[in-house]
C-alpha positions as CSV (number, residue, x, y, z in Angstrom):
1,M,73.5,100.3,147.9
2,A,76.7,99.3,146.2
3,R,76.6,96.6,143.6
4,K,78.4,93.4,144.7
5,K,81.2,92.4,142.3
6,V,80.9,88.8,141.1
7,R,84.2,87.1,140.4
8,R,84.1,84.8,137.4
9,T,86.0,81.5,137.9
10,T,88.1,79.8,135.3
11,A,85.4,77.2,134.8
12,D,82.8,80.0,134.1
13,K,85.1,81.5,131.5
14,K,85.5,78.2,129.8
15,K,81.7,77.8,129.6
16,S,81.2,81.2,128.0
17,P,80.6,80.8,124.3
18,T,83.1,82.4,122.0
19,P,81.3,85.2,120.0
20,K,80.9,84.2,116.4
21,R,82.7,86.3,113.8
22,S,80.2,88.1,111.7
23,S,80.3,87.3,108.0
24,T,81.8,90.2,106.1
25,S,82.5,91.0,102.4
26,S,86.3,91.0,103.1
27,T,88.6,88.4,104.6
28,R,92.2,89.4,105.5
29,R,95.0,87.0,104.6
30,K,98.7,87.3,103.8
31,P,99.6,88.1,100.2
32,D,100.7,84.9,98.5
33,A,104.4,84.4,97.9
34,K,104.0,84.2,94.2
35,S,102.5,87.6,94.0
36,E,105.1,89.1,96.3
37,K,107.9,87.6,94.2
38,A,106.4,89.0,91.0
39,R,106.0,92.4,92.5
40,K,109.6,92.4,93.7
41,K,110.8,91.4,90.2
42,I,108.9,94.3,88.6
43,N,110.2,96.8,91.1
44,D,113.8,95.7,90.5
45,E,113.5,95.9,86.7
46,T,111.8,99.3,86.8
47,S,114.4,100.6,89.3
48,K,117.2,99.5,87.0
49,R,115.7,101.4,84.1
50,I,115.5,104.6,86.1
51,V,119.1,104.2,87.2
52,G,120.1,103.5,83.7
53,L,118.6,106.7,82.5
54,A,120.3,108.7,85.3
55,T,123.6,106.9,84.6
56,N,123.4,107.8,80.9
57,V,122.8,111.4,81.7
58,A,125.7,111.6,84.1
59,A,128.1,109.8,81.8
60,T,127.3,112.1,78.9
61,A,127.8,115.2,81.1
62,K,131.1,113.8,82.4
63,K,132.3,113.6,78.7
64,R,131.3,117.3,78.4
65,K,128.6,116.5,75.9
66,D,125.0,117.6,75.9
67,P,122.8,115.2,78.0
68,E,119.6,114.2,76.4
69,I,116.5,112.1,77.0
70,V,114.7,110.6,74.0
71,V,110.9,110.8,74.3
72,P,108.5,109.1,71.9
73,M,105.9,111.5,70.6
74,R,102.4,111.0,72.0
75,S,100.2,112.7,69.4
76,L,97.8,112.0,66.5
77,S,100.7,112.4,64.0
78,N,102.5,109.5,65.7
79,A,99.5,107.2,66.2
80,S,98.0,104.7,63.8
81,Y,95.2,102.2,63.7
82,N,96.3,98.6,63.5
83,K,93.4,97.0,61.5
84,K,94.6,93.5,62.4
85,K,94.8,94.0,66.1
86,R,91.9,96.6,66.0
87,I,93.8,99.0,68.4
88,I,95.5,102.3,68.2
89,E,99.3,102.0,68.3
90,M,102.1,104.5,68.8
91,G,104.6,105.1,65.9
92,D,108.4,105.6,66.1
93,K,108.6,109.4,66.0
94,A,110.5,110.9,68.9
95,I,111.9,114.1,70.2
96,N,115.3,114.7,71.9
97,R,115.0,116.5,75.2
98,N,118.4,118.2,75.6
99,F,119.8,119.9,78.7
100,F,121.6,122.7,76.8
101,D,118.6,123.5,74.7
102,L,117.1,126.6,76.4
103,N,113.6,125.7,75.1
104,R,113.8,122.2,76.6
105,S,116.2,122.4,79.5
106,K,113.3,122.9,82.0
107,T,111.4,119.9,80.8
108,F,114.7,117.9,80.9
109,M,115.1,118.8,84.5
110,Q,111.5,118.0,85.3
111,T,111.8,114.6,83.7
112,V,114.9,113.8,85.8
113,L,113.0,115.0,88.9
114,I,109.9,112.9,88.2
115,A,112.2,109.9,87.6
116,S,113.9,110.5,90.9
117,G,110.5,110.7,92.7
118,C,109.4,107.4,91.2
119,K,112.7,105.8,92.3
120,Q,112.0,107.0,95.9
121,L,108.5,105.4,95.7
122,I,109.9,102.1,94.4
123,D,112.7,102.0,97.0
124,A,110.2,102.6,99.8
125,D,107.7,100.2,98.2
126,K,105.0,102.8,98.4
127,T,102.6,104.3,95.8
128,S,101.5,107.8,95.2
129,S,98.8,109.6,93.3
130,I,99.9,111.8,90.4
131,R,99.0,114.8,92.6
132,G,101.2,113.5,95.4
133,L,104.2,113.0,93.0
134,Y,103.7,116.6,91.8
135,Y,104.2,117.8,95.4
136,L,107.0,115.4,96.0
137,S,108.9,116.9,93.1
138,K,107.9,120.5,93.6
139,H,110.4,122.9,95.3
140,S,112.1,126.3,94.7
141,I,115.4,126.1,93.0
142,K,118.1,127.2,95.4
143,G,119.1,130.8,95.0
144,T,116.2,131.7,92.8
145,N,112.4,132.3,92.9
146,E,112.0,129.7,90.2
147,K,110.0,126.6,91.0
148,T,110.5,123.1,89.5
149,F,106.8,122.9,88.8
150,N,104.3,125.8,88.8
151,D,101.3,123.6,88.2
152,Q,100.3,119.9,88.1
153,K,99.6,120.4,84.4
154,E,103.4,120.5,83.9
155,S,104.1,117.3,85.8
156,D,101.3,115.0,84.5
157,P,102.6,114.9,80.9
158,I,106.1,114.2,82.2
159,I,104.9,111.1,83.9
160,E,103.6,109.8,80.6
161,D,106.8,110.8,78.9
162,L,108.8,108.8,81.4
163,E,106.6,105.8,80.8
164,V,107.2,105.7,77.1
165,S,110.9,106.6,77.5
166,L,111.6,103.8,79.9
167,E,109.1,101.5,78.3
168,V,107.4,100.8,81.6
169,L,103.9,101.4,82.9
170,R,102.8,104.1,85.3
171,E,101.7,101.4,87.7
172,Q,105.3,100.0,87.7
173,L,106.5,103.5,88.6
174,H,104.2,103.2,91.7
175,V,102.1,106.1,90.5
176,F,98.3,106.1,90.1
177,A,95.6,108.5,89.1
178,D,92.6,109.4,91.3
179,S,90.2,106.5,91.6
180,R,87.0,107.0,89.6
181,G,84.6,104.2,89.0
182,S,83.0,101.3,90.9
183,I,82.4,97.6,90.5
184,A,79.9,95.1,91.9
185,G,78.7,91.7,90.9
186,N,79.4,87.9,90.8
187,L,83.1,88.1,91.3
188,T,85.5,87.5,94.2
189,I,88.9,89.2,94.1
190,V,92.0,89.4,96.3
191,S,93.6,92.8,96.7
192,R,96.8,93.0,98.8
193,G,95.8,90.0,100.9
194,D,92.1,91.1,101.3
195,E,89.6,88.6,99.9
196,I,86.6,90.7,98.7
197,D,83.2,89.4,97.6
198,L,81.9,92.0,95.1
199,R,78.3,90.7,95.7
200,R,78.4,92.1,99.2
201,M,79.7,95.7,98.8
202,G,76.5,97.6,99.7
203,A,75.1,100.6,97.9
204,G,78.4,102.0,96.7
205,G,80.1,98.9,95.5
206,M,83.8,98.7,95.5
207,S,85.8,101.7,94.3
208,I,88.1,100.6,91.4
209,P,91.7,101.5,92.4
210,G,94.2,103.1,90.1
211,I,96.5,100.1,90.2
212,V,94.9,96.8,89.3
213,E,97.9,94.8,88.2
214,P,98.0,91.0,88.8
215,D,100.6,91.3,91.6
216,V,98.2,93.4,93.7
217,F,94.7,92.6,92.3
218,Q,93.8,88.9,91.6
219,F,90.6,87.2,90.5
220,K,89.7,84.3,92.8
221,K,86.2,83.2,91.7
222,C,84.0,84.4,88.9
223,D,80.4,83.2,88.3
224,A,79.5,86.1,85.9
225,K,78.7,85.6,82.2
226,F,79.4,89.2,81.0
227,I,80.4,92.7,82.1
228,L,78.0,95.6,81.7
229,H,79.9,98.9,81.7
230,V,77.7,102.0,82.1
231,E,78.9,105.5,81.5
232,K,78.1,107.2,84.8
233,G,77.8,106.4,88.5
234,T,74.2,107.6,88.7
235,V,73.2,105.0,86.2
236,W,75.4,102.4,87.8
237,A,73.7,103.0,91.1
238,R,70.3,102.2,89.6
239,F,71.6,98.8,88.3
240,N,73.3,98.0,91.6
241,E,70.2,99.0,93.7
242,D,68.1,96.8,91.5
243,R,70.6,94.0,91.9
244,F,70.9,93.6,88.1
245,W,74.1,91.7,88.5
246,E,72.2,89.1,90.5
247,T,69.2,88.6,88.2
248,H,71.4,88.7,85.0
249,N,74.5,87.0,86.4
250,C,77.0,89.8,85.4
251,I,79.5,92.3,86.7
252,L,78.7,96.0,86.8
253,T,81.3,98.7,86.2
254,H,81.3,102.4,85.5
255,G,84.1,105.0,85.0
256,S,82.4,108.3,85.8
257,G,82.3,109.3,82.2
258,Q,85.6,108.9,80.4
259,P,87.0,105.8,82.3
260,P,90.4,106.3,83.9
261,R,93.3,104.0,83.3
262,G,92.4,101.7,86.3
263,V,88.9,101.0,85.0
264,R,90.1,100.4,81.4
265,R,92.9,98.1,82.6
266,L,90.4,96.2,84.8
267,L,88.0,95.7,81.9
268,H,90.9,94.5,79.7
269,R,92.0,92.0,82.3
270,M,88.5,90.7,83.1
271,H,87.8,90.3,79.4
272,N,91.1,88.5,78.6
273,E,91.7,86.5,81.8
274,L,88.1,85.6,82.7
275,K,86.9,85.4,79.1
276,L,84.0,87.8,79.8
277,P,82.4,89.8,77.0
278,V,82.1,93.6,77.6
279,Y,78.9,95.4,76.8
280,C,78.8,99.2,76.9
281,L,75.7,101.2,77.9
282,L,76.6,104.8,77.0
283,D,74.9,108.1,76.1
284,N,73.6,108.6,72.6
285,D,75.9,111.5,71.8
286,P,79.4,112.1,70.3
287,W,80.9,111.9,73.8
288,G,79.4,108.5,74.5
289,Y,80.6,107.3,71.1
290,Y,84.1,108.5,71.9
291,I,84.1,106.8,75.3
292,Y,83.2,103.6,73.5
293,S,86.1,104.0,71.1
294,V,88.6,104.6,73.9
295,I,87.4,101.4,75.7
296,K,87.5,99.5,72.4
297,Q,90.6,100.8,70.5
298,G,92.5,102.8,73.1
299,S,93.2,106.5,73.2
300,I,95.5,108.6,70.9
301,N,97.4,110.1,73.9
302,L,98.0,106.7,75.5
303,A,98.5,104.7,72.3
304,F,101.5,103.0,73.9
305,E,99.1,101.5,76.4
306,S,96.4,100.2,74.0
307,G,97.8,96.6,74.0
308,R,97.1,96.3,77.8
309,M,93.9,98.4,78.0
310,A,91.8,98.2,74.9
311,V,89.0,95.7,74.5
312,P,88.6,95.3,70.7
313,D,85.7,93.0,71.1
314,A,83.6,95.4,73.3
315,K,80.1,96.0,72.0
316,F,77.9,99.1,72.1
317,I,74.4,98.1,73.1
318,G,72.9,101.6,73.6
319,V,71.6,104.2,73.9
320,R,70.8,104.1,70.1
321,S,69.3,106.8,68.0
322,R,66.5,104.5,66.9
323,D,65.5,103.9,70.6
324,Y,63.4,107.0,70.5
325,E,60.9,105.3,68.2
326,E,61.4,101.7,69.2
327,F,60.8,102.2,72.9
328,D,58.2,104.9,72.4
329,L,60.1,107.5,74.3
330,S,58.6,110.9,75.0
331,D,60.0,114.3,73.9
332,D,61.3,114.7,77.5
333,V,64.4,112.6,76.5
334,K,65.5,115.1,73.8
335,I,68.6,117.3,74.3
336,A,69.1,119.6,71.3
337,I,72.5,119.1,69.6
338,D,74.7,122.1,69.1
339,D,77.6,123.1,66.8
340,K,80.1,121.3,69.1
341,D,78.1,118.1,68.8
342,I,78.1,118.4,65.0
343,K,81.8,119.2,64.9
344,R,82.7,116.3,67.2
345,S,80.5,113.9,65.2
346,K,82.4,114.7,62.1
347,Q,85.8,114.3,63.9
348,I,84.7,110.8,65.1
349,L,83.6,109.7,61.7
350,A,87.0,110.7,60.3
351,Y,88.8,108.4,62.7
352,P,90.2,105.3,60.9
353,W,88.5,103.0,63.4
354,F,85.1,104.6,62.6
355,K,85.6,105.5,58.9
356,G,83.9,103.3,56.5
357,K,81.8,101.5,59.1
358,K,78.3,101.9,57.7
359,P,76.4,101.0,60.9
360,W,78.3,103.8,62.7
361,E,77.9,106.2,59.8
362,K,74.2,105.5,59.9
363,E,73.9,105.8,63.6
364,I,75.6,109.2,63.8
365,A,73.7,110.4,60.7
366,E,70.4,109.5,62.4
367,M,71.3,111.4,65.5
368,L,72.2,114.5,63.5
369,Q,69.0,114.1,61.4
370,H,66.9,113.9,64.6
371,G,68.6,117.1,65.8
372,F,68.8,115.7,69.4
373,K,70.8,113.5,71.6
374,M,69.9,111.3,74.6
375,E,71.4,110.3,77.9
376,V,70.9,106.9,79.6
377,E,69.3,108.7,82.5
378,A,66.6,109.9,80.1
379,L,65.1,106.4,80.2
380,L,63.8,107.3,83.6
381,T,61.0,109.2,81.9
382,K,59.4,105.8,81.2
383,S,59.7,104.6,84.8
384,I,62.2,104.4,87.6
385,T,63.3,100.9,86.8
386,F,62.6,100.9,83.1
387,V,66.3,100.8,82.2
388,T,66.9,97.6,84.4
389,D,63.6,95.9,84.0
390,E,62.9,96.4,80.3
391,Y,65.5,98.4,78.3
392,V,68.7,96.5,78.9
393,P,67.0,93.0,79.1
394,T,65.5,93.8,75.7
395,K,68.9,94.9,74.4
396,L,70.5,91.7,75.6
397,K,68.2,89.7,73.4
398,Q,69.1,91.8,70.3
399,M,72.8,90.8,70.1
400,G,72.8,90.9,66.3
401,K,71.7,94.5,66.3
402,W,74.5,95.8,68.5
403,L,77.1,98.3,67.2
404,D,80.7,97.0,66.8
């Protein structure tokens, strides 16, 4: 028997309740005019600098002179530690990249190609990963089997060269690195018109994008009292699952080991704009110490970025060498140190920002004396939630004992 169709009248439709929109963690809205204006201004200024570089090269060639691009050196020999600012800064040494120098003509050409690719991105108001820019600039030179780039390892340093040459940021060139790291906690942000409550991002939290500049990533509401940055995603997941950010009113971040630029820039912005202290929970080994120094002072290779990435007031709360005895940890936490660890420890102690700091000298000496290192994950040997229920809460009460 066929089902009889029932025609709904206009009156019936009016009576039907409108389905309620389910509450989500993200609300879409138009980007505000102020942010759009700021973004356009940055794009225009960056575009002018690229055009200026190209115009200078063309004008020099027209005069039958050797075109060159001046590139500041990004190396330890051209980096120094500013004790007053407590950050690593780049010096004034530079190299001239000349077109008629056979040893540098290829990198000259590559620099111009990368600049051209960035100009295309800015004109189209699009962004690209560094991998994408590599492919955008890669092609075979007409009439030869020679390629402009044989490998991404050739193009990545050129991007950084272009940053320091033009005195602009990678983000202003519309280029970003792969996203690594997550964030969750008592903070609401607006990203390209999307309002996002970081309390409601589920098990994975929000992935920290490569570009977190104010024109595309704004802070709307913050109730947190501090930022807890942990080294790895595995540890971060433990804190997020236990809703540590809720019970201790904080923001949780991680950078998948050595934090990428987006994570470091975001920590810098939250610290300076939201006035939140940054506490670092990292491994008790030379690599954890180095990660801390990069967050705190900046990196040697990106010394020109330290002023907008480093957090000189960041604190190291653990894992500490003395935790083995203090928290009665078992031998299962021990990872034997090797020659690489010893060599790296000595290198770290020689850095000007570590040298002469007795607490750090004592910390590293104790690790070497123990003959073992420890990972944050090793705290699981006590219990699944030991790190969130006991270890970090205890550390938060020992502020005077933290490493600086």
